[in-house]
C-alpha atoms as a printed R data frame, in Angstrom:
    type eleno elety resid chain resno      x       y       z
1   ATOM     1    CA   MET     A     1 59.875  99.921 104.515
2   ATOM     2    CA   HIS     A     2 55.907 100.853 104.733
3   ATOM     3    CA   ILE     A     3 53.794  97.263 104.605
4   ATOM     4    CA   PRO     A     4 50.367  97.946 103.040
5   ATOM     5    CA   PHE     A     5 47.516  97.304 104.950
6   ATOM     6    CA   LYS     A     6 45.496  94.207 104.227
7   ATOM     7    CA   PRO     A     7 42.721  92.105 106.540
8   ATOM     8    CA   PRO     A     8 43.341  88.960 107.462
9   ATOM     9    CA   MET     A     9 42.031  85.719 105.739
10  ATOM    10    CA   ILE     A    10 39.240  84.039 107.884
11  ATOM    11    CA   ASP     A    11 38.702  80.051 107.392
12  ATOM    12    CA   GLY     A    12 41.131  80.837 104.704
13  ATOM    13    CA   VAL     A    13 39.242  82.804 102.694
14  ATOM    14    CA   SER     A    14 40.305  86.086 101.874
15  ATOM    15    CA   PRO     A    15 38.674  89.666 101.706
16  ATOM    16    CA   SER     A    16 37.974  91.090  98.148
17  ATOM    17    CA   CYS     A    17 39.114  94.523  97.654
18  ATOM    18    CA   VAL     A    18 37.717  97.407  95.586
19  ATOM    19    CA   PHE     A    19 39.231 100.386  93.938
20  ATOM    20    CA   LEU     A    20 37.690 103.752  94.723
21  ATOM    21    CA   PRO     A    21 38.425 105.893  91.727
22  ATOM    22    CA   SER     A    22 39.614 109.619  91.533
23  ATOM    23    CA   LEU     A    23 36.876 112.247  91.147
24  ATOM    24    CA   LYS     A    24 37.339 112.730  87.476
25  ATOM    25    CA   ASN     A    25 36.998 108.906  86.171
26  ATOM    26    CA   LEU     A    26 33.826 108.800  88.261
27  ATOM    27    CA   HIS     A    27 32.760 112.190  86.392
28  ATOM    28    CA   ASN     A    28 33.303 109.893  82.760
29  ATOM    29    CA   THR     A    29 31.633 106.731  83.852
30  ATOM    30    CA   ASN     A    30 28.537 107.918  86.183
31  ATOM    31    CA   GLY     A    31 27.113 110.928  85.079
32  ATOM    32    CA   GLY     A    32 28.468 113.054  87.024
33  ATOM    33    CA   GLN     A    33 27.625 111.709  90.312
34  ATOM    34    CA   ASN     A    34 30.017 112.469  92.994
35  ATOM    35    CA   TYR     A    35 30.332 110.922  96.143
36  ATOM    36    CA   THR     A    36 30.770 112.255  99.730
37  ATOM    37    CA   THR     A    37 30.638 109.156 101.862
38  ATOM    38    CA   ILE     A    38 32.055 105.471 101.183
39  ATOM    39    CA   VAL     A    39 28.960 103.343 101.696
40  ATOM    40    CA   GLU     A    40 27.197 106.159  99.081
41  ATOM    41    CA   PHE     A    41 29.506 104.537  96.491
42  ATOM    42    CA   LEU     A    42 29.132 100.902  97.077
43  ATOM    43    CA   ILE     A    43 25.402 101.314  97.378
44  ATOM    44    CA   GLN     A    44 25.678 102.312  94.001
45  ATOM    45    CA   GLN     A    45 28.596 100.443  92.386
46  ATOM    46    CA   PHE     A    46 26.806  97.162  93.533
47  ATOM    47    CA   PRO     A    47 23.466  97.613  92.692
48  ATOM    48    CA   GLN     A    48 23.068  93.529  92.400
49  ATOM    49    CA   ILE     A    49 23.944  93.754  96.726
50  ATOM    50    CA   SER     A    50 21.498  95.424  98.698
51  ATOM    51    CA   LYS     A    51 21.830  98.723 101.086
52  ATOM    52    CA   GLN     A    52 20.767  96.598 104.050
53  ATOM    53    CA   ILE     A    53 23.947  94.029 103.245
54  ATOM    54    CA   TRP     A    54 26.584  97.124 103.360
55  ATOM    55    CA   LEU     A    55 25.063  98.525 106.456
56  ATOM    56    CA   ASP     A    56 25.165  95.328 108.122
57  ATOM    57    CA   ARG     A    57 28.680  94.922 106.826
58  ATOM    58    CA   ILE     A    58 29.758  98.049 108.387
59  ATOM    59    CA   GLU     A    59 28.027  97.252 111.902
60  ATOM    60    CA   ALA     A    60 29.841  93.943 111.898
61  ATOM    61    CA   GLN     A    61 32.920  95.154 111.066
62  ATOM    62    CA   LYS     A    62 33.559  93.721 107.981
63  ATOM    63    CA   ILE     A    63 34.678  96.829 105.758
64  ATOM    64    CA   TYR     A    64 38.262  97.836 105.874
65  ATOM    65    CA   GLN     A    65 39.972 101.063 104.811
66  ATOM    66    CA   GLU     A    66 43.727 100.465 103.473
67  ATOM    67    CA   SER     A    67 44.707 102.737 106.147
68  ATOM    68    CA   GLY     A    68 43.122 100.053 108.175
69  ATOM    69    CA   ASN     A    69 40.231 101.501 109.990
70  ATOM    70    CA   LEU     A    70 37.108  99.752 110.109
71  ATOM    71    CA   VAL     A    71 34.768 101.933 107.565
72  ATOM    72    CA   GLN     A    72 31.944 103.576 109.895
73  ATOM    73    CA   LEU     A    73 28.564 104.853 108.013
74  ATOM    74    CA   ASP     A    74 30.627 108.342 107.503
75  ATOM    75    CA   SER     A    75 33.692 107.497 106.548
76  ATOM    76    CA   PRO     A    76 34.510 109.852 103.625
77  ATOM    77    CA   TYR     A    77 34.750 109.107 100.037
78  ATOM    78    CA   VAL     A    78 38.917 109.063  99.917
79  ATOM    79    CA   PRO     A    79 39.547 108.615  95.787
80  ATOM    80    CA   ASN     A    80 42.574 106.431  93.922
81  ATOM    81    CA   SER     A    81 42.609 104.256  97.828
82  ATOM    82    CA   LYS     A    82 41.086 100.638  98.553
83  ATOM    83    CA   ILE     A    83 39.152  99.251 100.714
84  ATOM    84    CA   TYR     A    84 38.685  95.733 101.635
85  ATOM    85    CA   TYR     A    85 35.776  93.297 102.758
86  ATOM    86    CA   TYR     A    86 34.001  90.170 103.922
87  ATOM    87    CA   ARG     A    87 31.965  88.266 101.931
88  ATOM    88    CA   GLU     A    88 28.899  86.386 103.529
89  ATOM    89    CA   LEU     A    89 29.759  82.559 101.857
90  ATOM    90    CA   PRO     A    90 26.422  80.181 102.160
91  ATOM    91    CA   TYR     A    91 26.986  76.717 103.640
92  ATOM    92    CA   GLU     A    92 29.134  74.169 102.018
93  ATOM    93    CA   GLU     A    93 28.207  71.109 102.231
94  ATOM    94    CA   PRO     A    94 31.987  69.319 102.783
95  ATOM    95    CA   ILE     A    95 33.303  67.251 100.567
96  ATOM    96    CA   PRO     A    96 34.010  63.899 102.271
97  ATOM    97    CA   PHE     A    97 38.160  63.485 100.854
98  ATOM    98    CA   GLU     A    98 41.022  64.676 102.157
99  ATOM    99    CA   GLU     A    99 44.654  66.442 100.505
100 ATOM   100    CA   GLN     A   100 47.708  64.759 101.460
101 ATOM   101    CA   ILE     A   101 51.096  66.990 101.190
102 ATOM   102    CA   LEU     A   102 53.751  65.161  99.648
103 ATOM   103    CA   PHE     A   103 56.515  67.859  99.813
104 ATOM   104    CA   GLN     A   104 57.061  71.517 101.512
105 ATOM   105    CA   ASN     A   105 59.800  73.662 101.966
106 ATOM   106    CA   ASP     A   106 60.231  77.310 102.031
107 ATOM   107    CA   HIS     A   107 58.812  78.022  98.186
108 ATOM   108    CA   LEU     A   108 56.583  74.936  97.151
109 ATOM   109    CA   LEU     A   109 53.860  72.952  98.490
110 ATOM   110    CA   VAL     A   110 53.204  69.364  96.428
111 ATOM   111    CA   VAL     A   111 49.966  67.732  97.218
112 ATOM   112    CA   ASP     A   112 47.852  64.756  96.165
113 ATOM   113    CA   LYS     A   113 44.157  66.269  95.302
114 ATOM   114    CA   PRO     A   114 41.544  63.624  95.645
115 ATOM   115    CA   HIS     A   115 38.708  63.701  93.111
116 ATOM   116    CA   PHE     A   116 36.027  65.947  93.109
117 ATOM   117    CA   LEU     A   117 37.828  68.845  94.893
118 ATOM   118    CA   PRO     A   118 38.002  71.615  92.738
119 ATOM   119    CA   VAL     A   119 41.756  73.631  92.911
120 ATOM   120    CA   THR     A   120 40.426  76.633  93.527
121 ATOM   121    CA   PRO     A   121 36.989  78.816  94.522
122 ATOM   122    CA   THR     A   122 34.848  78.638  91.995
123 ATOM   123    CA   GLY     A   123 30.723  78.417  91.503
124 ATOM   124    CA   ARG     A   124 29.391  76.834  94.624
125 ATOM   125    CA   PHE     A   125 32.946  75.964  96.189
126 ATOM   126    CA   VAL     A   126 34.851  78.382  97.714
127 ATOM   127    CA   LYS     A   127 35.337  76.908 101.412
128 ATOM   128    CA   GLN     A   128 35.386  73.653  99.650
129 ATOM   129    CA   SER     A   129 38.223  74.331  97.726
130 ATOM   130    CA   LEU     A   130 41.953  72.612  97.441
131 ATOM   131    CA   LEU     A   131 43.518  76.603  97.762
132 ATOM   132    CA   VAL     A   132 41.518  77.583 100.866
133 ATOM   133    CA   ARG     A   133 41.962  74.557 102.517
134 ATOM   134    CA   LEU     A   134 45.694  74.928 102.107
135 ATOM   135    CA   LYS     A   135 45.221  78.524 103.454
136 ATOM   136    CA   GLN     A   136 43.534  77.917 106.331
137 ATOM   137    CA   ARG     A   137 45.590  74.527 107.118
138 ATOM   138    CA   LEU     A   138 48.914  76.219 106.560
139 ATOM   139    CA   ASN     A   139 47.312  79.666 107.455
140 ATOM   140    CA   CYS     A   140 49.349  81.385 104.820
141 ATOM   141    CA   GLU     A   141 47.817  83.884 102.246
142 ATOM   142    CA   ASP     A   142 50.321  83.516  99.916
143 ATOM   143    CA   ILE     A   143 49.357  80.178  98.455
144 ATOM   144    CA   THR     A   144 49.040  80.487  94.844
145 ATOM   145    CA   PRO     A   145 48.116  76.762  92.410
146 ATOM   146    CA   ILE     A   146 51.276  77.046  89.828
147 ATOM   147    CA   HIS     A   147 49.037  74.725  87.565
148 ATOM   148    CA   ARG     A   148 45.638  73.322  87.302
149 ATOM   149    CA   LEU     A   149 43.651  70.002  87.340
150 ATOM   150    CA   ASP     A   150 40.199  69.439  87.131
151 ATOM   151    CA   ARG     A   151 37.958  69.472  89.403
152 ATOM   152    CA   GLU     A   152 37.187  65.550  88.584
153 ATOM   153    CA   THR     A   153 40.876  64.909  88.366
154 ATOM   154    CA   ALA     A   154 42.797  63.395  91.353
155 ATOM   155    CA   GLY     A   155 46.822  63.475  92.060
156 ATOM   156    CA   VAL     A   156 49.702  65.483  92.012
157 ATOM   157    CA   MET     A   157 49.323  69.638  91.993
158 ATOM   158    CA   LEU     A   158 51.806  72.268  92.500
159 ATOM   159    CA   PHE     A   159 51.189  75.498  94.560
160 ATOM   160    CA   SER     A   160 53.574  78.794  94.836
161 ATOM   161    CA   LEU     A   161 54.606  79.529  98.579
162 ATOM   162    CA   GLN     A   162 55.953  82.986  98.025
163 ATOM   163    CA   PRO     A   163 54.901  85.666  95.546
164 ATOM   164    CA   GLN     A   164 59.168  86.586  94.969
165 ATOM   165    CA   THR     A   165 59.419  83.055  93.812
166 ATOM   166    CA   ARG     A   166 55.983  82.064  91.912
167 ATOM   167    CA   HIS     A   167 56.992  83.107  88.344
168 ATOM   168    CA   LEU     A   168 60.554  80.437  88.399
169 ATOM   169    CA   TYR     A   169 57.953  77.666  88.736
170 ATOM   170    CA   GLN     A   170 55.435  79.275  86.410
171 ATOM   171    CA   THR     A   171 58.113  79.780  83.778
172 ATOM   172    CA   LEU     A   172 58.712  76.122  83.781
173 ATOM   173    CA   PHE     A   173 55.324  75.216  83.000
174 ATOM   174    CA   GLN     A   174 54.942  77.720  80.081
175 ATOM   175    CA   ASP     A   175 58.206  76.709  78.468
176 ATOM   176    CA   ARG     A   176 57.609  72.665  78.670
177 ATOM   177    CA   LYS     A   177 60.168  72.005  81.281
178 ATOM   178    CA   VAL     A   178 57.589  69.772  83.420
179 ATOM   179    CA   SER     A   179 57.613  66.375  82.644
180 ATOM   180    CA   LYS     A   180 53.451  65.282  83.517
181 ATOM   181    CA   GLN     A   181 52.747  61.516  83.670
182 ATOM   182    CA   TYR     A   182 48.792  60.615  84.188
183 ATOM   183    CA   GLN     A   183 47.106  57.251  84.228
184 ATOM   184    CA   ALA     A   184 43.585  56.404  83.310
185 ATOM   185    CA   ILE     A   185 41.078  53.327  83.083
186 ATOM   186    CA   ALA     A   186 39.171  53.474  79.880
187 ATOM   187    CA   PRO     A   187 37.474  51.080  77.555
188 ATOM   188    CA   TYR     A   188 39.828  49.171  75.198
189 ATOM   189    CA   ARG     A   189 40.028  48.959  71.117
190 ATOM   190    CA   GLU     A   190 41.903  46.223  69.215
191 ATOM   191    CA   ASP     A   191 42.133  47.927  66.716
192 ATOM   192    CA   LEU     A   192 44.226  51.074  67.679
193 ATOM   193    CA   LEU     A   193 48.044  50.373  68.084
194 ATOM   194    CA   PHE     A   194 49.974  51.888  70.626
195 ATOM   195    CA   PRO     A   195 51.935  53.453  71.796
196 ATOM   196    CA   LEU     A   196 49.811  56.411  69.833
197 ATOM   197    CA   ASP     A   197 51.120  59.914  69.505
198 ATOM   198    CA   TYR     A   198 47.093  62.035  69.026
199 ATOM   199    CA   GLN     A   199 47.355  65.636  68.230
200 ATOM   200    CA   SER     A   200 44.151  68.025  67.027
201 ATOM   201    CA   HIS     A   201 43.016  71.555  67.248
202 ATOM   202    CA   MET     A   202 41.308  72.288  70.672
203 ATOM   203    CA   VAL     A   203 39.224  75.459  71.158
204 ATOM   204    CA   LYS     A   204 36.129  76.411  73.555
205 ATOM   205    CA   GLY     A   205 33.395  74.465  73.180
206 ATOM   206    CA   GLN     A   206 29.495  74.177  73.965
207 ATOM   207    CA   PRO     A   207 28.736  74.199  76.852
208 ATOM   208    CA   PHE     A   208 30.861  76.271  77.588
209 ATOM   209    CA   PHE     A   209 32.789  74.612  80.708
210 ATOM   210    CA   THR     A   210 33.849  71.873  77.271
211 ATOM   211    CA   MET     A   211 36.161  72.066  75.032
212 ATOM   212    CA   GLN     A   212 36.121  70.503  71.110
213 ATOM   213    CA   GLU     A   213 38.138  69.720  67.726
214 ATOM   214    CA   ILE     A   214 38.263  71.765  64.630
215 ATOM   215    CA   GLU     A   215 40.004  71.949  62.205
216 ATOM   216    CA   GLY     A   216 43.059  73.584  61.798
217 ATOM   217    CA   PRO     A   217 46.938  73.650  62.951
218 ATOM   218    CA   ALA     A   218 47.328  71.181  66.092
219 ATOM   219    CA   ASN     A   219 47.744  72.914  69.275
220 ATOM   220    CA   SER     A   220 47.339  69.916  71.598
221 ATOM   221    CA   PHE     A   221 49.631  66.622  71.560
222 ATOM   222    CA   THR     A   222 49.614  63.798  73.709
223 ATOM   223    CA   ARG     A   223 51.474  60.522  74.079
224 ATOM   224    CA   ILE     A   224 49.315  56.885  74.985
225 ATOM   225    CA   GLU     A   225 50.855  54.050  76.277
226 ATOM   226    CA   LEU     A   226 48.711  50.576  76.992
227 ATOM   227    CA   LEU     A   227 50.166  49.079  80.006
228 ATOM   228    CA   GLU     A   228 47.288  46.088  80.548
229 ATOM   229    CA   THR     A   229 43.935  45.404  80.115
230 ATOM   230    CA   ARG     A   230 41.299  43.381  81.850
231 ATOM   231    CA   GLN     A   231 37.852  42.221  81.139
232 ATOM   232    CA   VAL     A   232 35.059  43.762  83.775
233 ATOM   233    CA   LEU     A   233 31.802  42.062  83.728
234 ATOM   234    CA   SER     A   234 30.961  42.916  80.242
235 ATOM   235    CA   GLN     A   235 33.721  45.927  79.937
236 ATOM   236    CA   HIS     A   236 36.648  45.051  78.091
237 ATOM   237    CA   LEU     A   237 38.651  47.879  80.095
238 ATOM   238    CA   ALA     A   238 42.307  49.124  80.247
239 ATOM   239    CA   ARG     A   239 45.289  50.720  81.799
240 ATOM   240    CA   TYR     A   240 46.920  53.564  80.228
241 ATOM   241    CA   GLN     A   241 49.517  55.953  80.710
242 ATOM   242    CA   LEU     A   242 48.864  59.829  79.470
243 ATOM   243    CA   TYR     A   243 51.568  62.109  78.460
244 ATOM   244    CA   PRO     A   244 50.542  65.698  77.785
245 ATOM   245    CA   LEU     A   245 52.957  67.523  75.786
246 ATOM   246    CA   SER     A   246 50.485  70.624  75.874
247 ATOM   247    CA   GLY     A   247 48.592  72.074  78.180
248 ATOM   248    CA   LYS     A   248 44.793  72.603  76.781
249 ATOM   249    CA   GLN     A   249 42.675  72.815  78.817
250 ATOM   250    CA   HIS     A   250 40.664  68.622  79.445
251 ATOM   251    CA   GLN     A   251 42.965  67.523  77.264
252 ATOM   252    CA   LEU     A   252 43.451  63.912  77.854
253 ATOM   253    CA   ARG     A   253 39.783  63.733  78.591
254 ATOM   254    CA   VAL     A   254 38.942  65.497  75.031
255 ATOM   255    CA   HIS     A   255 41.517  63.132  73.378
256 ATOM   256    CA   MET     A   256 40.804  59.990  74.728
257 ATOM   257    CA   ALA     A   257 37.099  60.171  73.642
258 ATOM   258    CA   ALA     A   258 37.719  61.742  70.309
259 ATOM   259    CA   LEU     A   259 39.710  58.024  69.696
260 ATOM   260    CA   GLY     A   260 36.532  56.215  70.951
261 ATOM   261    CA   ILE     A   261 38.489  54.956  74.316
262 ATOM   262    CA   PRO     A   262 36.698  58.103  76.659
263 ATOM   263    CA   ILE     A   263 37.945  57.461  80.523
264 ATOM   264    CA   LEU     A   264 35.372  55.885  82.261
265 ATOM   265    CA   ASN     A   265 32.549  58.290  84.254
266 ATOM   266    CA   ASP     A   266 33.678  61.116  82.357
267 ATOM   267    CA   PRO     A   267 30.650  63.408  82.769
268 ATOM   268    CA   PHE     A   268 31.352  65.499  80.076
269 ATOM   269    CA   TYR     A   269 32.869  63.295  77.129
270 ATOM   270    CA   PRO     A   270 31.720  62.373  74.742
271 ATOM   271    CA   ALA     A   271 28.438  64.268  76.079
272 ATOM   272    CA   VAL     A   272 27.679  65.857  78.690
273 ATOM   273    CA   GLN     A   273 25.877  64.164  81.682
274 ATOM   274    CA   LEU     A   274 25.178  66.338  84.509
275 ATOM   275    CA   LYS     A   275 25.043  64.800  87.993
276 ATOM   276    CA   ALA     A   276 24.580  66.621  91.326
277 ATOM   277    CA   ASP     A   277 27.869  68.055  92.912
278 ATOM   278    CA   ASN     A   278 27.433  65.809  96.305
279 ATOM   279    CA   ASP     A   279 26.765  62.027  93.920
280 ATOM   280    CA   TYR     A   280 30.573  60.842  94.515
281 ATOM   281    CA   SER     A   281 29.153  56.953  93.562
282 ATOM   282    CA   ALA     A   282 31.948  56.961  90.051
283 ATOM   283    CA   PRO     A   283 34.779  59.312  90.288
284 ATOM   284    CA   LEU     A   284 36.411  60.314  86.919
285 ATOM   285    CA   GLN     A   285 38.901  57.365  85.971
286 ATOM   286    CA   LEU     A   286 42.152  59.988  85.601
287 ATOM   287    CA   LEU     A   287 45.052  60.275  88.129
288 ATOM   288    CA   ALA     A   288 47.865  62.911  87.726
289 ATOM   289    CA   GLN     A   289 50.348  60.515  88.617
290 ATOM   290    CA   ARG     A   290 53.798  61.884  88.532
291 ATOM   291    CA   ILE     A   291 55.198  65.293  87.817
292 ATOM   292    CA   ALA     A   292 59.147  65.978  87.415
293 ATOM   293    CA   PHE     A   293 61.382  68.781  86.587
294 ATOM   294    CA   VAL     A   294 64.367  70.860  87.500
295 ATOM   295    CA   ASP     A   295 63.801  72.991  90.338
296 ATOM   296    CA   PRO     A   296 64.331  76.526  89.726
297 ATOM   297    CA   LEU     A   297 65.973  77.499  92.785
298 ATOM   298    CA   THR     A   298 68.041  74.075  94.236
299 ATOM   299    CA   ARG     A   299 69.376  73.112  90.218
300 ATOM   300    CA   GLN     A   300 68.168  69.623  91.351
301 ATOM   301    CA   ALA     A   301 65.965  67.382  89.290
302 ATOM   302    CA   VAL     A   302 62.735  66.926  91.339
303 ATOM   303    CA   ASP     A   303 59.938  64.156  91.358
304 ATOM   304    CA   TYR     A   304 56.766  63.824  93.097
305 ATOM   305    CA   SER     A   305 53.978  61.110  92.672
306 ATOM   306    CA   SER     A   306 50.632  60.374  93.932
307 ATOM   307    CA   LEU     A   307 50.015  57.719  96.960
308 ATOM   308    CA   GLN     A   308 46.569  57.311  94.994
309 ATOM   309    CA   THR     A   309 46.179  54.429  93.042
310 ATOM   310    CA   LEU     A   310 43.372  53.749  90.228
311 ATOM   311    CA   ILE     A   311 42.071  50.077  90.526
312 ATOM   312    CA   LEU     A   312 41.598  48.501  87.126
């Protein structure tokens, strides 16, 4: 059995992949220009990257053909093939919080994610993402998140370790066969009666990284329970148990803000308050506390809980 070549990870970061299209497709998309070498193709197809950067990558042996051979200055263009290259990553200030592994077998990885750590590489965060940290820590390139958590949210996060069984766990979320329980600290309102079921129609908002509620049939559902209340200085705060019955982005944060009890230290809701990436002074008081389901491989009921707590 032939195993396709792919260069290894470096510090948990996988190489980028580029497909070299057929000459016919090239003729249709670039005004008839053909390429004789891979370098010519890269320089023309990625004008935002300087020619010198590609030349430096070749000299540093950072570009591979799918045959496993290094790309040289005169390596011929091979239609319908792939090349792999390593990007230069800028320095990232370490995020000073560590994840904890709660469970691991051959197929599933359960992690307790800290506040402020993004799950996947995004924007300024590549090495300082939970996924890259785990790939480096476990030396496993097949790690893939099965669901999502916001960068601001802490708690239980599931990852697949095997491409062959990943869909079994993803289907659990798609079919809503996963029980998720969150805790939050937020203001207390005496006029709200708990437990409370809230629903709304959520869509992408402005700015683009937020969500908003509009008129329409409900597509997001949350059950909210009151656990305790406490007077903290001038604030009357409460600890809530939240059960998202659907999985919209920022759902819990939007629903709590809509009820007039926005989650403490939320930088997006009810209004966006941009903070520096390295401002760790006020973590969002939202914790993915527990996740439970029937494991599709073992057929056993499993229940994973965060080791973190929110202090009221």
